[in-house]
N, C-alpha and C positions, 0 to 999 in steps of 0.2 A: 504492499500499500504506500502511496505516496501522499504526505501530508499537505501537498499543495494542489494536486490535481484531484484527488478523491474527496467525495462528499462524507465527512467522518464527525464533523463537529454538530452535536445536537443543539438545535436552537427552537424557539417560538417565533414565529412570524405574526404579524400585524393582524392577521384574520383568525387568530389563535392555533393555526396549525402547526403543528409539532414534526419537525424533520431534521434530516442531516444535510449540511452544506460543505463546500469546499471554501477554504478561507476568503477566496476573491469574491464570493458570493454575500459578503456583509455589506457590499454596495448596491444590494436590490433596491430598486424603488418601486415597483409595480405592487408588491407585497412585502415591504421591508421587514428585516429582521429586527426584532424588538429586544429579545434577551437571548442568553444561553442557557440551556436545559440540561445540566450536568447531573449526573445521578448522585453525585456526592457535593458537599459545600466545599472540601478543598479542591476538587477538580474544577469547580466553577471559578474560583479565583485563579487557578492555574491557566484556563482556557482564555481567560480575560488577558491575562499575561503574555500567553502565547502570541494572540493577534495583536496585542499591542507592540511587542517585540518585532513582528513581522511588519507592521506597518513603520516602525522605527528604522528598521534595517533597510526597507525595500521602497518605502512611499515617503520619506520624511519631507516635508514642504521646505522650500529654500529659506523662506522667512515667516514672520508672523502675518504679513498680508497675504501670502499664499495659503496659510493654515486658515485664517479666516474665510478665504474664498471657499475651501473645501468644505468648511464647517456650513456655511449658508447654502451652497450646493455641492450634494454629493458627487464624487468624481465617478465616471461611468465603470461598469463591471469590467470593460475591457482593459481600462486604463489599470486597474487595480490587478487584474489577472496577468496583463502582460509584465508588470512590475513583479509580481510574486513569482511567476514561473520562471524567472533569472536564477532564483534560488532553488528551484525544484530539485535540482541534481543532490542537494544536501540534504533532502528531506524524505529520503526512502526510509521506511520503518524497518523493513527486512530485505538486507541486500548483502546475501552471503559473499559477494565477489568483490566488495568494496564498502564505501563509509554508508555508515546507517545512523540514522537520526539519534544524537545524543548517546551514541554507544561507542565504545573504545574501538579505535581503527583495526587492530590486529591482535586481539585477546585470545590467548592460549593458556594452556594448564591453569585452568580457573575452577573455582568452586561452582558447583551445580545448586540452584534455590529454586523454591517453589516460587510461581509467578507472583502469589500473594505477598511475598517480601518486598514487592516494590511499594506496597502501601505504606506509609508511615508509620501507622499504628500496629502494623503487624509484629508479632512476638518475634524476638531476636533468637540468635542461635542458642545462647545459654538458657533462655526461658524455656525453648522448647526441648533442650537436652534436661533440664531438671524437672520438665512437665509441671512449671509453675503458671501456666498461662490460664489463670483462673477468670479473669474478667474479660479479656480480650483474647478470643480463642483462635487457635490455628486453623488452617482450612477455610477461611471465610471468603476466599475467592481462588477456586482451584483452575478455573479457567478463563481468561480474560478476551474479549473481542479486540480487534485492532485498535479501534477508537479507544476503548478504556486503558488499554495497554499502553497507547502513545500518551495518553492524559496522565497515568500513574507514572510514567517514565519521566515527563517533564516535571510533575510535581514533586517528586523525590530529588531530582538534580537541583531544581530552585530552592527547596526548604531543607536539604540533607541534614539530618543532626548528626553528631558523632556516632559511628557504627562499628567501634572497635579500634584495634591497633590499624594504622594506615587507611581506614576508611574515612575520607575526608567530608568535612562539612561543606555547605554550599559557600559560593561566591559571597554572600551575606551573613555567612554563619548560620548555625543551627536554629531552624525554626523561626526566621526573620518576619517582621511584620511587615505587610503590604498595604500601602496607602494609595487609593484611586480615586480620582474625582468622578462624581457622577452628575448629571445635571438634574436639578430640582423638577424639572418638568417631566411629567408623569408620561407624556408621550413620546419622549425622546427614542430614537431608535439606537440600537446597537453600535450602528456606525459613531454616532454622537458620542457614547458612552466611551467608545475605544478612543476615537480622535481628539476627546478632550485631554488624553493622557499621553499624546505624541508631542515630542518637542521638535521645534524646527532646527535646520541645520545650523544657525547661528549658536545654537544652545549645545547641541549634540552632533558632532563632526560625522558626516557620512562616510562610507567606506569605499575608498577607489577601486576596490578588489574584493571580491568574496573568496576568501580563503579560510584557513585554519585560525587566523587571528581573530576571525569574527566567530566561526563555528568550530570550536576545537576538534570535532570528531572527524574533520576532514584530513587530518594527517595523525601521526603516531603521537599517542598520549605523552605531554610532560610529565613524566614520573616524578614521584617524590620520595622516593626510597633513600637510601644511605648514598647511593650515587647520583640522586636526582635533583630536582631544583624547585624552588617556590615560584610561584606566578604572581606577578604584581601587575598594576595596571600598565607599567611602562612595558611589558612583555607582549601585551595584546593589542587589538582595538578596542576602544570603549564600548563598542556595541557587544563585545561578547558577556558584558554584564547581564544581556537579555538572555544569553545562552550558555550559562556557566555550566560544566560538566565535571563535577568533583569525583564522581563515582565511575568506575571502570565496570561496565555492563555489557553485555551482548545477549540478545534475544536468541534463544535456542528451539526447545522443543515446543512443537505445536500439533495439534490434532485437527482433522479436516473440517468439521464442523460440529455444531451445537449451540447450547444457549449460554450466553455471558452470565457469569455469577454476580456480577455487579449491575449492569443495565438491564438485563433480562432479554437482550434482544438475540434472534436467531442470528449466527455468524459463521462465517467459512474464511479462514480457518479461526481456531481460537488458541491462544498460547498458554502454556502449562507451565514452562520453567524457563530460566535464564542463567547465565553464567556471570561470574563476577570475581574480580581480585582486588586486593587493597593497592595503596600507595598511587592514587589516581591524581588529578590536578589538585595541587594544595595551593589554594587562593590566600595570599597575603599581601599587606601593605595598605594602602589608603584608598581603599574600594568605597565608592559612594553610588549605590545604586540608585537610578533616578526615581525609584517607585517605592522606597524604603526610608523611613526617618532613622536619623541616626544620633548618637550621644557625642558630643565633641569634647574633647578635653580643655576645659578653661584655661588650663596652663600651657596648652599645645605642645604636651611630652608624650602624649599617648595617641595611638591611631583611632580614627573614628570607628564606633561601635555601634554596630545596627541595634535598634530597639527590637526586643522579641516579646512574645506572648507572655502575659503574666498571670499566675494563679489568682483567680477572683474576677477574671475578664476584663474588657475594656469598658471604660466609663469616662464621665466628664473630668474625672482628675487626671487624665492623660490628655484631655483635650488640647491644653496649651502646647505642648511639645509635638503633637501629632498635626495641629492645624496652623501653627504659627511658631513660636521658640520659648522654650523655658529656660530663662537665663539663669535659674537658680540652679540647675543640675547641668545644663549644656545639650539638652534636647533640643533638636530642631527638625523641623518639618522635611519631609523629603523634596528632592530637587523639583519635581513636577509641580509640588503644591507651592513651594516658594515662588516657582516662576507664575504661576497663577496669582499668587498675592501680590507680585510685584509689578506684572505686565499684562497678563492674558485677561484677567479678571475686569480691566478696564472696558472690555467690549460687551459686558454683561451688567446685567442688574447687581445691587449689593449682595443679595442672597441668591445667585442664580445655581449654584453648586454646592452639593454635600460631598463629605468624605466619607468612603467605604473602606474600613480598616478590617484586616484579617490576618490571622496567623495562628500557628500551634503554640500551645503552652508546653515546652519540652522540658523534661526532667533527665538531663543527660539525653541517653538514647531513646527514653520512654516518651510516648506523647500521652500527655494528661488530659489534655481538652483541645477542641478547636474553638477559637473565639471569633466573632466578628461584630461589628459596631457600626453605625453611621453617626457622622458628626456634622454639624453645621460649620460652613466656610463663608467666610466676607470678604469681599474685595473692597479695601479700606485705602485711604491715603496715608501717607507715613505717619502722620501726627496721629490719626485714628487708630491705626495699628500699634503703634507705642503705647497709646492710652488702653485698648483692650487688652493688649498683654499685660500691664500694669493692674488694671482692675480685675481681670479674669485671674492672675496669680493670687491676687490679694483674697479673693473669694474662695479658690481651691485651697489655698494654705489655712484659711481659718475652718474650712471643712476638715482638713486633715487634723487639725488642732482637735476638733471635736472627737474625730475617730478614736484618737489616743485616749482621751477622756472615758469615752463610752467603753471601749475595750477593758481599760484598767477597772472600771467601777462594776461592770457586769462580772468581772472574776470575782470581785470582791464579794458579789452577792452570790456567786455560785459555790464558792470554796471557802472553806476556813483558813487556809494557809494559801491565798492567792499567788504569792511570790513564788511558791514551789512548783506550781502547776505549770507543766510545759505542754503546749497543746495550740492546735490550729485555730484561731479566731477570726480567720478570715470570713466565715459566714456572716457574723457579726457587721463586719466592715461593709461586706456587700451590701446588706440590708439597709444600712444608712447612707451608701452613695446612692443606691437605686431610689430610696425615699426622698432624696434632694434633688435627683437629676431633673426633673420637669421643671421646678422652679429655677436651677441653674441656668437652663437653656433659655428660659423665658427671660430672666434678666439680661442675659448675653445678648439676645436680640435688641433688648431696649438700649444697652451700651454702644451696640454697633452702630445705631442710627444718631447718636451724638456727634456734633462737630468735633473736629480736631482741636479747636482751640479750648474745649471744655476743660477747665482747670481740675475740678475734681467731680466724680460722679454724683449725681443727685442724691439728696438725702433720702428719699423715699426709696431709692433702691437698694441702699445700704440697710434702711429699715426692712424692706422686704426679706433680705437675704438673713439678717438677723432673726427675724421671726420664724423663717423656715429652718434654721439650724435649732432654734430654741424648741419649735414644736416637734421635730422628727428626734432629737438627742432622747428626751424624755420618753416619748412614744416607743421607739426600739428598745430602751432599756426596760420598760414595763413589759412589752411583748416578750422579752427575752427571759425576764426573771418571774413575772407574776402569773405566765399563762402555761406554766408546767404542773405537773400532777401534784395534788396538794400534799401528798405525803412526803414529797421532795423539797417543798417550801420551807424556809427558816426565815418567816416575816422579819424578825428582828434584825437579822443579817441584811435582809433586803432593803429594809427601811433606811439602815444605817448607810449602806453603800448609796441608795438613792440621794439622801441627804448630803453625802460627800460630793457626788456627781454635781448636784445644785450648786453647792457652795463653789467647786473648781470651775463650773461652766462659767459662773457669772463673775469669777474673779480672774479667769485666764486674761492674759494680757491681750492677746489677739483679739479675743471676743469684745474685751472692753474697747478697743481702738474701733472695732467695727461699730459698736453701739455708739461710740462717740459721733461718729460720722453722720449718724441718721439724726431726724429731726428730734430734739430734745423731749419735746410734748408727745411724740409719738411712742418713744421707747421708755417712759414712766412705767414701771410694773404697777 
């Protein structure tokens, strides 16, 4: 199967029809494609990145004027098809005689694995050997169709976690976050959703030749064993960021026909095994993938570190670093989001786009959870943006202070010796963040509309946020302590902890500053 010429990407069209398309058919206008229809959430994100990578590699606009031209009027399918077919030779999924998509060029003497091992959550070798796959079982996908196989292969190479000695992580590190811009318009086509994440050639240099500097599988792998090398941005073309290949893999065994265990479609053939070997491409150095947010060392001594999925999921506490810049810890939005904030957004309304963030929460080699969230994005002038970063950071930090108090005093209510208890309190944190999320975004939209010359946010906004924190901190405390079984209650301990929470909440320096900025008459208790 060739991934450029074959219809293999599952989509939903404007009339509701579900079908498979070739990549160039994203430019269909008679019955335009409106969404990808993948069988898994991680596959959905992967196929978006695959198509964005193709557009960036083969059809990047010369400048922002040309980008806007193709935004307002979709190019013809013939134009896209002609551009994509120039790289078709590099996108054979199964090519025993030569280069195959995201697969080692000349892999031999390798270990055979079940095809399900391409899935990031699949149990690893030691787990299978020790028979300890209790929650995520082996054999979840014994046979995969070419479409699911290609998507699984791309998903693994783009997100690869550590996989044992010499099994390298992805170019962005293990389990990176991806942040994509999406139009707020509910009628947006898939073309618009993809095109919004394509940089022009002034921002991302195009390749003069399509070779292994862009697609690393077109030549022998840059091995990273004792005699091998690391691979830095200086060793490749920057477009390889979209096509990183840290794992040495080659599809092997397949059967004639049957039902795919993931998507449920009849297929001919089906893949059942692949071979793999360690010490593939070891990406190192100052990589900054255009679709991923990074943490930059404030002292400029350490390399940029891609932001990862975190236990407890993605919420408004992450908004500042994902959508703008969190100066406190060095978190900075992805290149594509920065470019929208600084230039591209000027062609749209203030709130014309949203941010889709997704990624795995990895514990070394184990996938604990897949998370995704949507965040607001605002196009603002420089003064407005600085104001919003300052105000947003202030409100988020005040919520973090409250979370610390809440966690401490709930433990005091639960346990006689709370300082000796070592346990996971993330569920309590999550309840508070979720309870205050709607209030935060409502306030954020009000702040984004203020002129850049505004010296301080209006007192009523500070008041609204203070009241939201005040209401939810005591509500979450009571839900966590008073709604358990009666025989488990120690009312004296709970009341004591509640009184301490109340005292420390109102005496907290951050909360007191927040309250002082509100209208005095409104904040009297």
